[in-house]
C-alpha positions in Angstrom: 0.0 0.0 0.0 1.2 3.5 -0.9 1.1 6.6 1.3 -0.5 8.8 -1.3 -3.3 7.8 -3.7 -5.6 9.7 -6.1 -8.9 10.4 -4.4 -10.9 8.8 -7.3 -8.9 5.6 -7.0 -9.3 5.5 -3.2 -13.1 6.1 -3.4 -13.3 3.2 -5.9 -11.0 0.9 -3.7 -13.0 1.8 -0.6 -16.2 0.8 -2.5 -18.0 4.1 -2.2 -18.5 4.0 -6.0 -18.9 1.1 -8.4 -16.5 2.4 -11.0 -13.6 4.7 -10.9 -15.2 6.9 -13.6 -18.3 7.3 -11.3 -16.0 8.3 -8.5 -14.2 10.8 -10.7 -17.5 12.4 -11.8 -18.6 12.7 -8.2 -15.4 14.4 -7.2 -15.4 16.8 -10.1 -19.1 17.4 -9.6 -18.5 18.7 -6.1 -20.1 15.8 -4.2 -16.8 14.9 -2.4 -15.0 17.4 -0.1 -11.5 16.8 1.3 -10.9 18.5 4.7 -13.9 20.9 4.0 -12.7 21.9 0.5 -13.9 21.0 -2.9 -11.3 19.2 -4.9 -10.4 17.6 -8.3 -10.1 13.9 -9.0 -6.3 13.9 -9.2 -5.9 15.2 -5.6 -4.0 12.7 -3.4 -5.4 11.5 -0.1 -3.2 10.5 2.9 -4.2 8.8 6.2 -5.8 11.3 8.5 -7.8 13.2 5.8 -11.5 13.8 6.4 -13.8 13.2 3.5 -17.4 14.3 3.1 -19.0 12.0 0.4 -22.5 12.7 -0.9 -24.1 9.9 -2.8 -27.6 10.9 -3.9 -29.5 11.2 -0.6 -26.8 9.6 1.5 -23.9 11.5 3.0 -20.9 9.9 4.6 -18.3 11.7 6.8 -15.2 9.4 7.0 -11.6 9.6 8.1 -9.0 7.9 5.9 -7.1 5.3 7.9 -5.2 3.6 5.1 -4.7 4.1 1.4 -5.2 1.6 -1.4 -5.2 1.9 -5.2 -6.6 -1.6 -5.9 -10.1 -2.7 -5.2 -10.3 -5.7 -2.9 -13.0 -7.5 -0.9 -15.5 -5.5 1.1 -14.0 -6.6 4.4 -10.7 -5.1 3.3 -12.4 -1.9 2.0 -14.0 -1.3 5.4 -10.6 -1.1 7.0 -9.6 1.8 4.8 -11.8 4.3 6.6 -13.7 5.1 9.8 -17.1 6.7 9.6 -17.9 9.3 12.3 -20.7 8.6 14.8 -22.5 11.8 13.7 -22.5 10.5 10.1 -23.9 7.1 11.1 -26.7 8.7 13.3 -27.7 11.1 10.5 -27.7 8.4 7.8 -29.9 6.1 9.9 -32.3 9.0 10.7 -32.6 9.9 7.0 -33.1 6.2 6.1 -36.0 6.0 8.6 -37.5 9.2 7.2 -37.3 7.9 3.6 -38.9 4.6 4.7 -41.8 6.4 6.4 -42.3 8.7 3.4 -42.4 5.6 1.1 -45.0 4.0 3.4 -47.2 7.1 3.4 -47.0 7.2 -0.5 -48.1 3.6 -0.8 -51.2 4.3 1.2 -52.3 7.1 -1.1 -51.6 5.4 -4.4 -53.2 2.1 -4.9 -51.0 -0.7 -6.1 -53.5 -1.9 -8.8 -55.7 -0.6 -11.5 -59.3 0.2 -10.5 -61.7 -2.7 -11.0 -65.0 -2.5 -12.9 -66.8 -1.8 -9.7 -64.3 0.8 -8.6 -64.7 2.6 -12.0 -68.5 2.7 -11.6 -68.1 4.2 -8.1 -65.7 6.8 -9.5 -68.1 7.8 -12.3 -71.0 7.9 -9.8 -68.9 10.2 -7.5 -67.9 12.5 -10.3 -71.5 12.8 -11.6 -72.7 13.8 -8.1 -70.1 16.6 -8.0 -71.2 18.2 -11.3 
């Protein structure tokens, strides 16, 4: 393992992104911050750096523990960083909010098309309103 690695390679090796090009696009798009600053994909990371990684609705705040430029098993990838307690709590809270939001949406929108009987009731209801 090297002491300095490009951030897009490290993000790919740590399994935050499926491909290196996706990691590079995220860094250049401003969704990854190194020590509080926006960076480019060629910037090197060293152990001790703090990363703020935003993947769609999920945000990770991690500290780099080791560097790696090759992608390995998930167990090895988890040893490359340490996620902050605040980040874990926030992520879990947002996950629960999204789940509740999905459940409330499912109750409003039926999961099937209206039956013949339902369509009759809908037409009858509309006629009463006119």
